C-alpha positions in Angstrom: 0.0 0.0 0.0 0.9 3.6 -0.4 0.7 4.3 3.4 4.2 3.0 4.4 6.0 5.0 1.7 4.2 8.2 2.4 4.9 7.8 6.2 8.6 7.1 5.5 8.9 10.2 3.4 7.2 12.3 6.0 9.6 11.0 8.7 12.6 12.1 6.6 11.1 15.6 6.4 10.9 16.1 10.1 14.6 16.5 10.4 16.2 13.1 11.3 18.8 11.7 8.9 18.3 8.0 8.8 20.8 5.4 7.7 17.9 3.1 7.1 14.2 3.1 7.4 11.9 0.1 7.1 8.2 0.7 7.3 5.5 -1.9 6.9 1.8 -1.2 7.0 -0.8 -3.7 8.1 -4.3 -2.7 7.2 -7.3 -4.3 8.8 -10.5 -4.4 6.9 -14.0 -5.2 7.9 -17.6 -4.7 6.7 -19.0 -1.4 7.6 -22.6 -0.5 6.5 -22.5 -3.5 4.1 -19.2 -2.6 2.4 -15.6 -3.5 2.9 -13.7 -0.6 4.7 -10.2 -0.2 6.2 -11.0 0.0 9.9 -7.4 0.2 11.2 -3.9 0.9 9.8 -0.8 -0.1 11.7 2.6 1.3 10.7 5.6 -0.7 12.0 8.8 1.3 11.7 12.3 0.1 12.3 14.9 2.9 11.9 18.6 3.1 12.2 19.5 6.7 12.9 23.0 7.2 14.4 23.1 9.5 17.3 19.4 10.1 17.6 18.1 10.2 21.2 15.1 7.8 21.7 12.7 10.6 22.8 13.6 12.7 19.7 13.1 9.7 17.5 9.7 8.9 19.1 8.6 12.5 18.8 9.6 12.6 15.1 7.8 9.3 14.4 4.7 10.6 16.0 4.9 13.9 14.1 5.4 11.9 10.8 2.3 9.8 11.6 0.2 13.0 12.2 1.6 14.8 9.2 1.5 11.8 6.7 -0.8 12.7 3.8 -2.1 9.1 3.6 -2.8 8.9 7.4 -4.9 12.1 6.9 -6.7 10.6 4.0 -7.7 7.4 5.8 -10.8 7.8 7.9 -9.6 5.2 10.4 -7.5 4.6 13.5 -3.8 4.8 12.8 -1.4 2.9 15.1 2.3 3.2 15.2 5.0 0.8 16.5 8.4 2.4 16.2 11.8 0.9 17.0 15.1 2.6 16.9 18.0 0.1 16.3 21.7 0.5 16.7 
């Protein structure tokens, strides 16, 4: 899906310089009013950002989630699991 790519681009724009980013999106769909709808989207981020403090990384990941154009487009719950690796 488009969501993981848009989120990764947004994360790069909030100022952290990543050596690597891996973002996977898991969408959950269900029937709503007789039609299939995405009811939840979970972004799973693994990032290698040398020298980044954990709290700065978490704040940047949350800001990227809120600023992501696809997250804004979805009318659903957006979850974020973010890991900073060495």
